[in-house]
SELUM-104869 format. One record per residue (C-alpha): x, y, z. Coordinates in pm, whole numbers, padded with zeros to 5 digits, always signed. Example, Ala and Ser with C-alpha at 12.3 -4.5 7.8 and 13.67 -1.06 7.14 Angstrom:
2
+01230-00450+00780+01367-00106+00714
END
This chain:
705
+08671+10390+08751+08753+10385+09123+08635+10053+09269+08640+10201+09618+08369+10442+09503+08165+10154+09361+08214+09927+09662+08123+10200+09909+07830+10329+09704+07694+09977+09675+07713+09940+10053+07574+10288+10111+07297+10238+09857+07140+09934+10012+07297+09780+10320+07009+09541+10365+07222+09229+10337+07123+08916+10153+06796+08765+10263+06873+08484+10502+06706+08167+10375+06610+07862+10569+06883+07601+10587+07011+07309+10786+07350+07446+10873+07310+07672+11176+07682+07740+11198+07700+07869+10840+07390+08083+10891+07527+08236+11211+07857+08316+11039+07670+08462+10741+07463+08691+10960+07769+08810+11151+07954+08871+10825+07667+09076+10685+07689+09294+10994+08063+09333+10934+08002+09436+10573+07743+09692+10676+08001+09844+10913+08283+09834+10656+08474+09561+10842+08564+09378+10525+08854+09154+10643+08642+09019+10928+08353+08954+10687+08581+08763+10449+08716+08545+10730+08367+08456+10858+08229+08382+10511+08523+08161+10415+08455+07960+10730+08085+07945+10649+08153+07813+10299+08401+07560+10436+08123+07425+10660+07956+07282+10345+07604+07419+10399+07307+07303+10196+07309+07431+09839+07051+07714+09870+07241+07850+10172+07577+07788+10002+07466+08010+09712+07390+08289+09958+07721+08250+10141+07909+08241+09809+07740+08563+09694+07817+08740+10022+08177+08620+10006+08209+08765+09655+08071+09095+09784+08322+09093+10071+08611+09018+09834+08492+09303+09612+08479+09549+09900+08830+09436+10002+08974+09494+09654+09047+09122+09600+08924+09131+09243+09025+08791+09109+08871+08617+09410+08560+08836+09383+08513+08739+09019+08548+08367+09092+08317+08377+09393+08046+08588+09228+08050+08381+08909+08011+08065+09120+07733+08233+09321+07540+08320+09003+07562+07958+08888+07464+07820+09229+07174+08063+09271+07031+07973+08930+07044+07601+09012+06903+07655+09361+06627+07880+09225+06722+08168+09456+06624+08482+09259+06706+08711+09552+07059+08572+09582+07099+08571+09203+06999+08939+09187+07247+09036+09461+07531+08841+09294+07455+08993+08952+07458+09342+09103+07800+09285+09260+07932+09129+08939+07807+09440+08759+07986+09656+09016+08307+09468+08941+08267+09520+08564+08188+09889+08609+08488+09936+08837+08706+09786+08564+08568+10046+08321+08357+09782+08142+08034+09981+08168+07867+09817+07868+07932+09471+08021+07789+09582+08355+07459+09706+08215+07298+09371+08118+07388+09230+08460+07207+09518+08631+06909+09488+08395+06871+09117+08468+06900+09179+08843+06633+09450+08826+06384+09194+08697+06462+08925+08957+06460+09053+09311+06220+09232+09538+06157+09605+09504+06458+09700+09715+06697+09486+09508+06534+09606+09185+06584+09968+09288+06943+09895+09384+07010+09734+09046+06844+10021+08859+07042+10281+09055+07369+10107+08968+07256+10080+08607+07202+10457+08600+07548+10509+08747+07704+10278+08485+07522+10466+08207+07654+10797+08342+08009+10661+08372+07984+10527+08018+07893+10870+07881+07518+10803+07845+07418+11084+08078+07073+11149+07928+06977+10782+07958+07098+10780+08318+06901+11091+08406+06587+10946+08248+06598+10645+08482+06614+10841+08807+06246+10953+08843+06116+10595+08820+06379+10474+09068+06280+10751+09308+05916+10650+09271+05995+10284+09343+06192+10379+09652+05908+10600+09777+05679+10293+09795+05916+10102+10023+05861+10097+10400+06100+10299+10614+06437+10125+10635+06809+10181+10607+06793+10037+10254+06534+10292+10146+06733+10580+10295+07059+10468+10132+06882+10416+09801+06756+10774+09807+07105+10894+09903+07246+10723+09593+06981+10873+09366+07029+11219+09514+07404+11202+09458+07350+11086+09099+07116+11378+09030+07379+11618+09165+07654+11454+08963+07445+11480+08646+07401+11853+08698+07059+11871+08865+07153+11990+09212+06799+12105+09289+06650+11758+09243+06954+11609+09413+06896+11817+09725+06524+11732+09723+06593+11356+09707+06862+11382+09976+06608+11556+10202+06371+11263+10134+06659+11030+10228+06700+11219+10553+06329+11180+10627+06350+10806+10552+06648+10770+10784+06464+10958+11060+06157+10738+11013+06376+10427+11039+06560+10576+11338+06888+10490+11163+07176+10714+11269+07416+10580+11004+07176+10651+10716+07092+10989+10871+07463+11075+10879+07502+10982+10511+07202+11191+10405+07311+11494+10609+07672+11475+10493+07600+11452+10122+07335+11724+10150+07598+11943+10321+07834+11885+10027+07564+11999+09786+07499+12311+09992+07870+12393+09996+07888+12358+09618+07599+12602+09596+07782+12857+09811+07557+12806+10114+07849+12757+10351+07681+12846+10681+07402+12594+10619+07655+12341+10491+07853+12374+10812+07541+12320+11025+07445+12009+10827+07800+11877+10851+07799+11918+11229+07478+11716+11242+07628+11452+11010+07931+11425+11240+07709+11385+11546+07506+11111+11374+07821+10929+11259+07951+10935+11617+07614+10807+11744+07623+10523+11490+07990+10444+11555+08052+10490+11182+08413+10610+11147+08407+10550+10770+08150+10832+10749+08287+11036+11036+08625+11103+10876+08456+11218+10553+08237+11472+10731+08527+11593+10948+08719+11643+10624+08425+11829+10473+08396+12049+10781+08765+12135+10746+08719+12239+10382+08424+12463+10468+08612+12627+10756+08914+12681+10530+08693+12844+10266+08556+13076+10537+08908+13176+10640+08889+13009+10982+09229+12846+10940+09311+12734+11295+08967+12571+11326+09014+12414+10982+09349+12266+11085+09190+12111+11394+08910+11960+11183+09163+11821+10933+09362+11667+11218+09047+11503+11353+08977+11361+11006+09331+11223+10975+09305+11066+11320+08969+10903+11239+09095+10783+10903+09369+10592+11081+09106+10374+11250+08945+10266+10921+09236+10283+10677+09246+09910+10606+08883+09906+10496+08868+10239+10313+09207+10240+10137+09199+10203+09760+09357+09866+09705+09449+09689+09381+09208+09776+09104+09034+10042+09313+09214+10339+09170+09486+10543+09327+09510+10569+09704+09686+10903+09647+09392+11033+09443+09119+10915+09678+09265+10989+10022+09589+11178+09952+09410+11514+09922+09309+11495+10289+09674+11489+10394+09792+11733+10127+09526+11989+10221+09625+11971+10588+09997+11996+10506+09923+12293+10279+09739+12477+10556+10013+12407+10808+10276+12541+10567+10068+12851+10501+10038+12911+10873+10414+12863+10914+10466+13147+10666+10252+13379+10877+10446+13330+11200+10707+13564+11338+10824+13337+11616+11090+13084+11504+10968+12817+11746+10611+12836+11614+10742+12819+11258+10940+12506+11345+10633+12346+11504+10415+12410+11197+10684+12273+10965+10728+11963+11181+10350+11909+11183+10337+11940+10802+10613+11684+10764+10450+11450+11017+10123+11472+10825+10294+11357+10506+10476+11083+10700+10137+10941+10802+10029+10947+10436+10347+10771+10322+10300+10496+10578+09934+10455+10483+10026+10437+10113+10273+10157+10179+10028+09964+10393+09768+10007+10121+10011+09883+09855+10128+09577+10045+09788+09522+10214+09945+09433+10548+10091+09584+10864+10459+09592+10761+10474+09965+10836+10331+09917+11185+10581+09638+11249+10874+09859+11147+10758+10155+11354+10727+09924+11655+11094+09826+11640+11262+10154+11544+11262+10514+11660+11303+10659+11311+11538+10946+11239+11516+11231+11489+11861+11383+11454+12084+11381+11147+12457+11331+11163+12696+11609+11067+12719+11674+10693+12389+11494+10627+12067+11660+10512+11721+11518+10446+11512+11671+10167+11137+11630+10203+10955+11746+09887+10579+11795+09919+10399+11819+09585+10096+12049+09613+09855+12144+09336+10000+12495+09289+10361+12461+09409+10643+12237+09528+10738+12272+09893+11087+12165+10003+11143+12090+10371+11515+12058+10434+11618+11894+10760+11973+11977+10865+12177+11890+11174+12069+12224+11325+11697+12208+11237+11448+12238+10951+11420+12505+10682+11149+12563+10424+11194+12649+10055+10935+12680+09779+10947+12622+09402+10669+12785+09203+10582+12488+08985+10238+12328+08987+10189+11954+09028+10080+11895+08669+10385+12067+08519+10621+11895+08761+10474+11553+08690+10495+11606+08315+10863+11696+08347+10928+11390+08566+10762+11161+08311+10971+11302+08025+11293+11271+08224+11227+10908+08314+11132+10808+07958+11437+10974+07802+11679+10838+08063+11606+10491+07935+11733+10590+07587+12104+10545+07640+12196+10635+07281+12080+10998+07318+12119+11288+07561+11760+11407+07527+11719+11364+07902+11959+11653+07972+11724+11959+07963+11482+11774+08189+11764+11684+08429+11850+12053+08451+11491+12170+08490+11423+11926+08772+11749+12030+08939+11634+12393+08926+11306+12308+09098+11429+12053+09350+11792+12130+09435+11885+12483+09332+11664+12646+09601+11851+12453+09873+12198+12445+09712+12340+12743+09900+12230+12600+10235+12381+12261+10151+12706+12433+10058+12706+12647+10371+12668+12345+10598+12917+12134+10398+12666+11860+10335+12804+11552+10162+12512+11308+10204+12164+11398+10081+11875+11176+10189+11560+11232+09986+11207+11131+10088+11043+11135+09744+10677+11220+09703+10441+11088+09435+10591+11074+09085+10936+11165+09222+10967+10801+09331+10991+10699+08964+11316+10883+08887+11678+10862+09005+11752+11197+09167+12126+11124+09145+12096+11200+08770+11974+11559+08814+12220+11806+08659+12317+12163+08752+12471+12243+08412+12819+12139+08519+12780+11803+08691+12534+11539+08806+12400+11557+09159+12588+11235+09245+12919+11416+09184+12852+11642+09484+12649+11424+09719+12605+11065+09821+12233+11023+09750+11992+10791+09930+11615+10766+09935+11382+10652+10208+11003+10607+10206+10982+10811+10526+11201+10933+10809+10987+10742+11060+11025+10434+10837+11405+10426+10862+11605+10221+11110+11886+10463+11207+12156+10215+11309+12467+10184+11087+12570+09867+10906+12756+09620+11129+13078+09539+10940+13192+09248+11156+13093+08889+11087+12902+08980+10772+12717+08677+10632+12605+08682+10270+12354+08475+10080+12416+08530+09709+12142+08426+09467+12137+08467+09091+12036+08348+08746+12261+08352+08442+12040+08117+08239+11728+08209+08047+11431+08073+08242+11053+08116+08222+11084+08325+07907+11320+08583+08056+11653+08657+07883+11985+08530+08026+12202+08746+08251+12551+08609+08174+12737+08877+08373+12559+08774+08692+12822+08501+08727+13095+08768+08732+12892+08973+08981+12840+08683+09223+13202+08568+09197+13334+08918+09269+13116+08959+09578+13198+08612+09709+13569+08681+09664+13528+08992+09883+13307+08849+10158+13271+08474+10116+12916+08353+10163+12674+08095+10025+12595+08102+09652+12271+07970+09498+12309+07994+09119+12075+07887+08840+11929+07543+08928+12026+07587+09293+11841+07920+09315+11497+07780+09394+11233+07890+09639+11275+07580+09864+11656+07614+09870+11636+07982+09958+11384+07911+10232+11604+07633+10374+11921+07847+10377+11751+08151+10530+11597+07936+10802+11933+07781+10891+12153+08093+10889+12092+08455+11004+12241+08619+10693+12307+08993+10727+12316+09059+10351+12089+08892+10097+12180+08953+09733+11946+08857+09447+12076+08902+09093+11773+08800+08894+11490+08953+08697+11234+09125+08917+10926+09325+08832+10752+09575+09057+10390+09621+08955+10120+09864+09059+09955+09555+09211+10168+09407+09491+10032+09060+09411+10195+09084+09067+10533+09198+09202+10792+08921+09199+11155+08813+09183+11238+08535+08939+11387+08212+09073+11493+07917+08861+11161+07736+08886+10917+07988+09032+10842+08350+09117+10914+08481+09464+10651+08725+09594+10726+09008+09834+10520+08834+10101+10725+08514+10063+11048+08715+10070+10935+08885+10391+10858+08547+10548+11191+08399+10438+11403+08687+10566+11250+08650+10911+11278+08271+10923+11605+08203+11104+11553+08098+11464+11900+08243+11530+11807+08590+11404+11797+08868+11663+11837+09160+11418+11679+09230+11079+11865+09174+10754+12107+09466+10714+12100+09488+10334+11883+09342+10060+12020+09389+09707+11803+09342+09398+12034+09413+09108+11809+09345+08808+11458+09459+08896+11245+09714+08713+10939+09935+08743+10733+10057+08451+10790+10421+08356+10501+10635+08478+10371+10374+08722+10375+10557+09054+10234+10261+09249+10503+10028+09116+10767+10280+09223+10594+10300+09561+10640+09925+09593+11009+09955+09509+11048+10241+09758+10894+10024+10029+11077+09702+09950+11306+09725+10254+11009+09799+10481+10814+09504+10342+11105+09264+10350+11202+09363+10703+11550+09476+10593+11722+09790+10722+11808+09898+10369+11790+09785+10010+11977+09852+09687+11749+09809+09387+11712+09929+09029+11436+10138+08875+11487+09970+08537+11683+09672+08406+12039+09792+08366+12277+09675+08093+12409+09342+08227+12788+09411+08219+12737+09764+08358+12527+09627+08641+12796+09375+08732+13058+09652+08748+12847+09893+08959+12736+09624+09203+13086+09481+09245+13232+09829+09304+12958+09901+09561+13043+09593+09766+13414+09662+09734+13372+10016+09873+13145+09883+10148+13432+09686+10300+13579+10010+10435+13426+10066+10783+13455+10443+10731+13235+10438+10421+12857+10450+10458+12628+10259+10224+12533+10588+10057+12895+10679+09994+12977+10327+09876+12705+10354+09612+12824+10705+09523+13177+10575+09465+13047+10293+09245+12829+10528+09041+13109+10783+08998+13342+10507+08879+13087+10411+08613+13043+10777+08520+13417+10804+08455+13417+10491+08237+13359+10596+07871+13143+10287+07821+12902+10372+08101+12902+10752+08114+12534+10781+08023+12316+10790+08340+12110+10503+08205+12393+10270+08310+12447+10386+08668+12163+10606+08796+11895+10334+08813+12057+10198+09131+11881+10336+09438+11983+10301+09800+11656+10276+09993+11617+10303+10369+11911+10318+10608+12201+10499+10438+12463+10464+10714
END
């Protein structure tokens, strides 16, 4: 279940806030009231900060219970699930002891929302039932509405539907308020979801009347927008468009960008369905622009489902329309503009995905210090695949401009093939991967092969989309040879996320870190010693090995010296949750946030780290978010480029590939992409390591020069 949907629906359902009780601590109460306003407006980070300060002020226990419950709600809305669970559980205990049934009901509802978002619908139901018997009518209706939603999500649709008339009746008895209007919006949407669009529309019209009576523009916008969606589903597009325009106007009046971007998006879909494509493109662009102002609060963070699934369609639909319009143009300049706009749209999505994954502004920081890639060098091409529901679009940027190619494969078929390829690549005793390597080559590379040949391309930079991040494109096969045999292959999370300057070869300073011992339950990596020795022999540098490779030692060394290359030969795991992504040190686990802080520590540093190498990390097969984290590791760490592995490579093979890469890199005429190509080709020629499992997992990410 998508937690974003639950968090937003909970806020939309009843944004009445927790009843402010009497208390001695004026500071805590003032912070609580301000935070409740932040939550109502979707400003979750600000709410969390205020509530943490309020709790730290040590208010009296009845007020502390209320602050604790609101803090749990803010954590929940921010996707900070572990902290939400702790805070809400503590709030339930405090509210029981303080005899605060209103606070207890609100905390139980949010705890139920957390359980439901985790797919634990049966566990959520008793929490909602208890809450429904504790609070005032508004809280009781809120609890009952969420109970109906949990029943529906758990497959008990008839039971859910049976609850809705009584909830509607309870809401009808409430005085006009935002809470009443949002409650009716939630019930109307549930009716529609359960197949009764007629009742859904009727209740949404009641919600609109309640919002008008309360003179609440935000609630009015919600009622109008969801009613417009119902009308569109019923084929009443003209009326849907009128309602959407009114919803947009109300969202603007209420300064509610979290609603505004949704209704702009809906307007775009209606216009597209009516064939008004230029107007639809403009509406989509407005929605994308508005989304950028609320991304941090609306993005689907850890545990809240896939960002790509919840918001990605907005960008994909706009890119799709732009590409369709490009195909209708006769003028080459207009075609180029549409193609550039489509690519720029996907660039915005890729940056937003990374910021959502890492939950910080690392993308903004990178874009502030680099111009991105505007012009490619001779013999270099950038392939920009865009996975759409019905086809695969390939935007190929060449030194003389951009060209468009299309593969007629739908997203589901493509993704299935990618999953099979990745799974079978990890079986190094078989060649079952081969037909999938050929099929993916036919879809991704064969359409552009003639153009690459014509322009004598020798370096292919790929900006992978979606599931393509989980596979090594160097291992695609044309029936005669692997892709790596023809091209030096690099990947980058986005062309605007790439620092274009080449590697400085003079005065290279290396910090070499590694584990050969078995620590913290992870197996030993005996060949890491050979790897570190080989690199040190080539470049010199500081070595932290085994017991010396600790978090404090690494922090101390990075603060004292502006190293240009940081090499970490240790187990690392990239997870779908950035908080669970780590690199293993001798005594601890190094998070990506800590690594970012360490790499920027040196007071002598004027330039970012040139190269970060992670030679023994892994991502789970089929985990697109984990692969997204790996793809963005250089961006997060503040390095110009990274070499990292998609899966844990055979230890002796890894030592050989990595050593050969650094050896080739000593030649000033060899780019990082070509250095990795040489190392991978050497492994391919070695009978021991011919299988792509041994060499293809190594990815060059970011700057390839």
